[in-house]
N, C-alpha and C positions, 0 to 999 in steps of 0.2 A: 726603666732599668731593672726592676725586680723581676718582671716577666721575662725580659731578655736574658736575665742571669739564669733563670730556671730552664730555658730552653737550651741555652749554650753548655750549661753544666751536663745536659743529657746529650746534646747532638756532637759538640766538639770535645767535650770532657769524657763522655763515656763511649760513644758509638764510634767515632773516628779511630781511636787506637784499636778497637776490636775488629775494624775492617782493614787495618793496615796489612795483615798477612796477604791480602788479595792483590797487593801492589798499590802504590800511591794514587795513581789516576783512577783505577777501578773503585778504591775507597772513597775518593772525592766526589766521583759521579753517582756511585751507588748510594752514598750517604744523603747526597741531595735529593735523589729520587725518593728515598725513604721519608726524608723530611718533608717533601711536598705531598706525598701520598698520605702522610699522617694528618694533613690539613683536609682531606677527601669529605669527611662528614659534614664539614661546614659548608660544603657546596651542593650536597644533595638535597634536593626539594626545595631549594631557595630561589631557583630561576636564574642563578647565576652560574650554571654549569659550563657556559661557554668561556668563562674566565679560567677554568682549570688548566687548560693546555698551556697558555702563556705563563700562568703562575708557576707550573713545574719546570719550564724552561728557566724562568727566572730563578727559582729556588736552587736548581742545579748550578747555575753558573755563580750565584751569591755563595753557594756552599764551598765552591772550589777556592774563592778569595778568603773566606772565613776559615777554611781549612789551612790555608798558607799562613793566615795570621796566627792560628793556633800552634802551629809546628815552628814557626820562625820565633815566636816569643816564648814558647813553653807555657803559656798561661791562656786561660779563658776570657780574661778581662778585656783584651782589645777587641774580641769576638763580641763580647756583651755590648760594648760602646758602639760597635759598627751596627750591630743588629738593632739596637735601640734607636740610633740615629736614622736608619733605614725606615723603620716603623713610624718614627715621627715625621718624617718627610712625607711618606706615603699617605698616612692618615691625617696629618695636620696641615702640611704645606699645600697639598692639592686642594683640600677643602677651603683653604684661605684664598687661593688663587681663584677658585670657582665656588660660588655660593652652593650649600648642601643641597639646595633643590634644583640646581642648574643641571640640566640633562647631560652637560658635558663633563661634570664631575665624575671622574673615574668611570666614564661611560665607555670608554674602548680600551680594554686591557691590553690590546696589541700595540698601543701607542703611548700610554701614560706611564710616567715614572720609570722605575727600574724594570716593571713588569710590561715591557713593551720593547720593540725594535731599538729605540734610541738608547734605552738602558742596556740591552743586550749588547750594543755595539761597544758602549763605554766599559762594560765588564770584560768583554773579550779583548778589548785593547789592552786593559790593565793585565789580563792573564797572559797575553802574547808577550808583554814587555817583561813580565816576572819570568816566563819561561826562557825568553831570549838572554836574560841576564843571569840565568842559572840559580834563581832565588828558590824555586821550588825544590831543585836538587840540594841545595845547601840546607834548606829548612828540613827536608826528610833525613839528611845525615845528622843534623843537629839533634833530632829527636828519633832515634831508631825505633823499631818495632820493640816494645817490651818483652823481656825474655819469657815471662809467663804467659804472654799472647802467643808468642812464637811456639811455645811448647804445646799450645792448643791447636796450632795450625793444621797438624795432621788430623786430629780429631774433628775439625771444622771440615776439611776436605771429605772425611768420610761421611759426615752427616749430609754435606751438599750432594754427595754422589747418590747416597741413599734416597735423598728427598727427590732428585731429579729422575731416579730410576723408577721409584714409585709412581711419581707423576706421569712418566711416560707410559707405564703399564696401565694406569687408570685411564689416561686418554685413549690409548688403542682398544681397551675393553669397552669404554663407553662409545667409542665409534663403531666398534662391531655390534653393540646392542642397538644403536640408533639405525644402523643399516638394516638390521633384521626386523626391527619393529615398525619403521616407517611405512613400508608397503601395506601394513594392516591398519594404518591410522584411519582411512576412511570408514572401516568397519567399527572400530573401537571409539572413534570420536566422530560419530555422524553428525552432519550439518544440522543445526537447531532450525534453520529455515529452509528455503527452496533454492535450487540453481535455475537461474533465468538465462536462456540461451540468447545471446545477442549476435549470433552469426559467426563471428570469429573467436568468441570465447565467452565463458560463463560467469556470470556474477551471482554470489550468494546474497539472498534478500531474506530478512526475518521481519515479518509484520505481525502485529497484534491489534485488537480492538476493531471497532466498526464505525464510530462516529467521526465524521470529518470536521474540518479540514485535517487531512492527514499530516502528521509531524514526520519529517524525514530527517534522520540524523546522519551527518557527514564527519566521520572520525578524524583525529589528529594523526600526525605522521607516526607510523609504527603500530597503530591501533586498529582493531577489527570492531566488528558489528557488536561482539559480545560486551565490550565496555559501557554499552547503553542498555543491557539486559534490565538491571534494576529500574532504571527510569521508564523503559517500556512497559515492565510489569505494572508499575504504579499508575501509569496513564490508562492502561488496558482495564485496571480495575474500575475506573470511572467511565469506561467505554470509549475512551479516546483512542483513535487509531494512530499508529505510529510504525514507522519502517526503519530499519537500520541495514546498511549493506557493507560488504567487504569490497573495497577497490580491486582492481585487476591485480592477481598475484597474491593478495592478502588472504590468509586463513584458508577458507573453502573456495574462494574464488580463483579461476585459472589465469594465467598469465595473458595480458592482452598483447596485441601486436604493436610494433612501432614504439616510439617514445611516449612514456605515460606522463606527459606534462599536465599541468592543471587544467588546460583547454580540453584536451583529450578526456580528462577524468570528468569535468563536467558534462560533456558530450555523453559519455558512459552513463552518467546518472540519469540523464533525460532519456536515453534509449531505454534503460533498465526499468524506469517508472512506467514508460509506455508499453514495453513488452509485457511487463507484470500486470497490466491492466489497472493501475492505480491512478484513479481520477484526481486531478488536481482542482484548484490551486493547493500548494502545499505550503506548510510552515516549515522553513529550513532551519536546522540547528546545525551549525558547524563549529567545531572545536579546533583551534590552532590552524594546521593546513587545511582542515575541512572548511574553514572560513573562507579560504581562497576558493574552494569549489562552490561553495554557496554563493559567493558574490558574482562568479563568472556564469553560473547557472542564471542567476537573476539577469545578469546583463543581456543574455542571449534569448532567455524565455521569460520575461517579465510578467506575462499573462498567466503564467504557471505557478506564481509565488503570492501566497497570501501574507506572508510576514517572515522575518528573518531574525533569529537569535544566533549572536555570534559569541561564543565563549572563549574568551582570551585568545582572539584570532591572530594568525601570524601577521607579521609586518613586512610587506613586500619591499620595504627600504631598509631591512635589517643588514648588517654586513654579511658579505659572502662567506666568511669563515664558519658561520652556522652550519652551511652546507657541508663543509669538510669535516666538522666535528660529528654531524649527524651520520655522515658516511662512515667515519671511524666506529661510531657507536654500532651502526649496523653490521660492520664486518666482525666486530667483537662479539655481537649476539650470534652471528652465524656460525662463528668459530665455536661458540659455547653450545650451540644446537648440534653442530657437527660430531662432538665428543659425548653427546647425550646428556650433557648437564641438565637440560630443561626436562629430561625424563625423570629427574630426582624428586620432583614434586612442585607444588605451587609456591613453595617458599621463595622462589626465584621472582615471583610476580608481586606487585603492590597488593598488600592484604586488603585495600578497600575495593579492588575489582570485584565485580559480580561473580557469584558462583559459577556462572556459565564461562567465564574466562578462566578461572582457576582450575576447572575440570578439564578443560581442553587446551592446556598450555602447549603440548606438543604440536598442535595444529595452529592455533591462534598465533604463537611466536615461533613457528617452524621455519625451515630454510626457505621456503617459498616466500614468506612474509618479508623476511630481511633482504631477500633478492629484490623484491619489488620496492622496498623502502629505500635500498640503495640507488635504484633505477630512478626513483622519484628525484633524489638529490642531484643525479646527473642532469636533471632538466630544471635545475634550480633558477638558473638565468632566464631560460625562456618562460618559465612560469611566472616569475616575479615581473618580468617585462610586460606579460600580458595583462597583469593587474595594475601596473602603473599607467596603462593606456586607458583604463577605465575612467568615465567622468568623475571628477573630485569637487564639483561645484555643489555647494549647500542647497538642499532642495532638490536636487536633480533626481531623486528617487521618488518625488511626489509626496504623497501621504501614506506610503507603505509602512505598516507597523514594523518597527525595527527596535531591537534591544541588543546593546553591545555591552558585555560583562567583562571588565578587566580584573585581572588577579595579580599579575607581575607588577612590583613597585618600580617600574621603570618609567620615567617621566616621558621619555620619547615615544614609548609604546603607548602609554595612556593618551598622549596627545594625538597619536594616530587613531586610537579607538574613538575619541571624541569626534574626530573628523569624519569617521565612517558613520557615526550615529546622526550627524548633522546633514548627512545626505538625504535624509527623510525629514519632512516637517513634523513627523510624529516619532522621530528617532529619540531613544533614551539611552544615556551612558551611565552604567551602574559600576561601581567600584566594589568588588567583593571583599568581605572581610577575611580574606586569606591571601597569601602570597604565593600560593600553590597553583602552578600552571594548569593542573588537572582539576579545573574548578568544579567539574560535574561529579568528582569523586570527594572533594573536600567540602563542597557545599550543595549537596544535591537538592535540598529543600528550596534554596534560592533559585537553582535552575529551573526546578519544576514549577515554581510560582511564576516565573517569566514565560515559560513555554505555555502554560495554561492561559495566562493573560494574553499572550500572542494569539493563540488558537481561537479564543474567545473574539478578539479583534478581527481576526481574519474571517470568522464566520459572519460577524456582523456586516463585513464588507459586501 
């Protein structure tokens, strides 16, 4: 109740009256969006970003109902009670219904509680009934826009017009800068490795060191070869050879022909290593989506694999809404790139990324990368189906050295990682002391330790 009071004092007590000059429904919907985005820091870097979209929908609908309570009663106390009751149900009741360690507890935000389609239908039905009975109209008439707020409406419109005008000019200027600088990126941001011709397209490959077996890094979705630069430098200092590459369309690699599903990407990696003259067998290190590629590579060319290290690998049984969210993210980044936002500096990138990434942001996260990333998500169903067809019997990988490192505290994902590790009689499952999906950035020493162990095991074989 005290926490709900603090929030309601702000949202319905302060913000709603100041948005009223925009109109009743714009004020209710915009207020809900602001309320939802206020929670954004709680989702960043927690591995729960996929919950943000259903949460925003829920908050906007809930805000409409709380806004009606506020206007109809003239008080914030009914809103406080409703807000506190909702939080109690979501946090308390669901975890009573399911044990806290049960993977079903709050596991699917699209179906659980108010933050899911059943709750949305309930709230939409309530809103429709209130609209049909004229309750919203009467509530708005009962508490008209305050005179002092009405007096500010003209000033608010001028501020809004000025802001939108400035934003438009900034976007047009940024787009002009982007269009003028993009053609010279190959000269100003030369590839740190070499381009290998596969016949239909070229892939960028960066290799360091000389001692085998060679460690081959496969990046996660949206990431380039540069994300491994620090690990590669450390391995090379001790003589260990390692190679990192950009998938078709990413960073310095050219777009590939046809659909770039994970089977095609595994074939591209095999062809790349052969054309580059890199002898196997390899220790494959795959992060997230790169874990899919490593597993498909091993399934087709097991004799070329000396060991596998999977860093919080993607789960082919995850819900399809992840592909939708990733596509939206790719479109958002593509738009930011189009208006030159990434030209403003490395502040747009995770500060833990290697210097090589931060120095080449316009190419590493350029338009080509996000076009390729969005194309990958269009093949999500095809890619995950290919993974689901792989053998899942414990020990089916024989005695291949395998290490699977989990980071996200999702019990369903951890169970999946354990199952992958059990495919080998020498498989190990490690839970990293971090919830950060980018485990190679959060715990580089841990990752290096297991890569070195794997390379030593593969060499002994």
